C-alpha positions as CSV (number, residue, x, y, z in Angstrom):
1,M,-2.0,-11.4,17.8
2,E,-4.2,-12.0,20.8
3,N,-4.7,-9.4,23.5
4,G,-2.1,-9.6,26.2
5,S,0.3,-11.8,24.2
6,K,3.6,-10.5,22.8
7,G,4.5,-13.6,20.7
8,K,8.0,-14.6,20.1
9,R,9.3,-11.2,18.9
10,G,6.9,-8.9,20.8
11,W,5.1,-5.9,19.4
12,G,6.4,-3.2,17.1
13,N,8.1,-2.7,13.8
14,W,11.4,-4.3,12.8
15,F,13.4,-2.1,10.6
16,G,16.2,-3.3,8.3
17,Y,17.2,-2.1,4.9
18,A,19.4,-3.0,1.9
19,L,21.3,-0.6,-0.3
20,L,20.6,-1.2,-3.9
21,P,22.6,0.3,-6.9
22,F,20.6,2.7,-9.1
23,K,21.6,2.1,-12.7
24,I,20.6,4.2,-15.6
25,A,21.0,2.6,-19.0
26,L,19.2,2.4,-22.3
27,R,17.9,-1.0,-23.2
28,D,15.7,-2.2,-26.1
29,N,13.7,-4.6,-23.9
30,P,12.0,-3.1,-20.9
31,L,12.0,-6.5,-19.2
32,D,15.8,-6.4,-19.0
33,Y,15.5,-3.7,-16.3
34,V,13.1,-6.0,-14.3
35,K,15.4,-9.0,-14.7
36,E,18.5,-7.1,-13.5
37,A,16.7,-5.5,-10.6
38,K,15.2,-8.9,-9.6
39,A,18.6,-10.5,-9.7
40,T,20.1,-7.7,-7.6
41,V,17.3,-7.9,-5.0
42,D,17.5,-11.7,-4.8
43,R,21.3,-11.5,-4.3
44,K,20.7,-8.9,-1.5
45,K,18.1,-11.2,0.2
46,R,20.6,-14.1,0.3
47,S,23.3,-11.8,1.7
48,F,21.1,-11.1,4.9
49,E,21.9,-7.4,4.4
50,A,18.6,-6.3,5.8
51,L,19.0,-8.5,8.9
52,S,22.5,-7.2,9.4
53,T,21.4,-3.6,9.3
54,L,18.7,-4.4,11.9
55,I,21.2,-6.1,14.2
56,M,23.7,-3.2,13.7
57,A,21.0,-0.7,14.6
58,E,20.1,-2.7,17.8
59,L,23.8,-2.8,18.8
60,L,24.2,0.9,18.2
61,I,21.2,1.6,20.4
62,K,22.4,-0.7,23.1
63,F,26.0,0.5,23.3
64,F,25.7,4.2,22.2
65,G,22.1,5.2,22.6
66,I,19.2,6.2,20.4
67,K,20.8,9.6,19.3
68,V,23.9,7.9,17.8
69,A,21.7,5.2,16.1
70,T,19.4,7.9,14.7
71,E,22.4,10.0,13.4
72,V,23.9,6.9,11.6
73,T,20.6,6.0,10.0
74,W,20.0,9.6,9.0
75,K,23.4,9.8,7.3
76,G,22.7,6.5,5.5
77,F,19.4,7.8,4.1
78,S,20.8,11.3,3.3
79,N,23.5,9.7,1.1
80,S,20.9,7.7,-0.8
81,T,19.5,8.7,-4.2
82,I,16.1,7.2,-3.7
83,C,14.3,5.6,-0.8
84,F,11.9,2.8,-1.7
85,S,9.3,0.9,0.3
86,N,7.1,-1.9,-0.6
87,L,4.6,-3.4,1.8
88,V,2.5,-6.5,1.2
89,G,-1.1,-5.7,2.2
90,P,-4.1,-7.9,3.0
91,Q,-5.4,-10.2,0.2
92,E,-9.0,-9.8,1.4
93,E,-11.0,-6.6,1.9
94,I,-10.8,-5.4,5.5
95,G,-12.8,-2.8,7.3
96,F,-12.5,-0.2,10.1
97,C,-15.4,0.5,12.5
98,G,-17.8,-1.3,10.1
99,Y,-16.7,0.6,7.0
100,P,-14.8,-1.1,4.2
101,I,-11.3,0.2,3.4
102,T,-11.0,0.8,-0.3
103,Y,-7.2,1.5,-0.5
104,F,-4.1,2.2,1.6
105,A,-1.9,5.1,0.6
106,P,1.3,5.0,2.7
107,C,3.5,8.0,2.8
108,T,6.5,9.4,4.6
109,Y,7.5,12.9,5.4
110,G,10.8,14.4,6.5
111,Q,13.2,11.9,4.9
112,P,16.5,13.3,3.8
113,S,16.4,11.9,0.3
114,A,15.0,13.8,-2.7
115,L,12.7,11.0,-3.8
116,M,10.7,8.5,-1.8
117,I,8.6,5.8,-3.5
118,N,6.1,3.7,-1.5
119,F,4.3,0.7,-3.0
120,Q,1.4,-0.8,-1.1
121,S,-0.6,-3.8,-2.4
122,Y,-4.2,-4.3,-1.2
123,I,-6.4,-7.0,-2.6
124,N,-5.8,-6.8,-6.4
125,K,-4.5,-3.2,-6.5
126,M,-1.2,-1.6,-6.2
127,I,-1.0,2.0,-4.7
128,I,2.1,4.0,-5.5
129,V,2.8,7.2,-3.5
130,I,5.8,9.3,-4.5
131,A,7.2,12.1,-2.3
132,V,9.7,14.5,-3.9
133,D,11.9,17.4,-3.0
134,E,10.8,20.0,-5.5
135,I,14.2,21.7,-5.4
136,A,15.9,18.5,-6.6
137,I,13.0,17.4,-8.8
138,P,11.5,20.6,-10.2
139,D,8.7,18.9,-12.2
140,P,7.3,16.0,-10.1
141,H,4.3,15.6,-12.5
142,Q,6.6,14.9,-15.4
143,L,8.3,12.3,-13.2
144,L,4.9,10.7,-12.5
145,D,4.1,10.7,-16.2
146,D,7.5,9.0,-17.0
147,F,6.9,6.5,-14.2
148,E,3.5,5.6,-15.7
149,D,5.0,5.3,-19.2
150,S,7.7,3.0,-17.9
151,L,5.3,0.8,-16.1
152,N,3.1,0.6,-19.2
153,L,6.1,-0.4,-21.3
154,I,6.9,-3.2,-18.9
155,K,3.3,-4.3,-18.8
156,N,3.1,-4.4,-22.6
157,A,6.3,-6.3,-22.8
158,V,5.0,-8.9,-20.4
159,I,1.8,-9.2,-22.5
160,E,3.7,-9.4,-25.7
161,K,6.0,-12.2,-24.5
162,G,2.9,-14.1,-23.3
163,L,4.1,-14.3,-19.7
164,V,0.5,-13.7,-18.5
165,K,-2.8,-14.8,-20.0
166,N,-5.0,-11.9,-19.1
167,L,-3.8,-8.6,-17.7
168,K,-6.2,-5.7,-17.4
């Protein structure tokens, strides 16, 4: 955005969210998890749930004030099992004050849920940051190991099915 211009929507972040079911099931094919999650997310995108939550938040702020809107949002997140964020980053390398940025590591602090997972893409890398409440999840390192194992199972299933030609 150019200096002095606000564009159509102005400056700032737009915040909407969708509530997704968290299913635990044993399956033989790791790609079944991916297919089911993709179908659920696609259905949620078509339902305009994220846009609806954004509009509801704006209406709450307008009619009842920021404190009520904050309380409603806080209750929504505190009744969630996991908070998940994925941000699409730049496709080309960028710099700051003449120094190249090698990676982004987004994180959050103070959320009411026991587990927060942030995904950030940058060039050809995916950075994953996990924040846990150690009372609810006593061994976060085991969680990370399980997470890594699951992603490797999915990657190997993709390679085995021949869905990609060359995956490092």
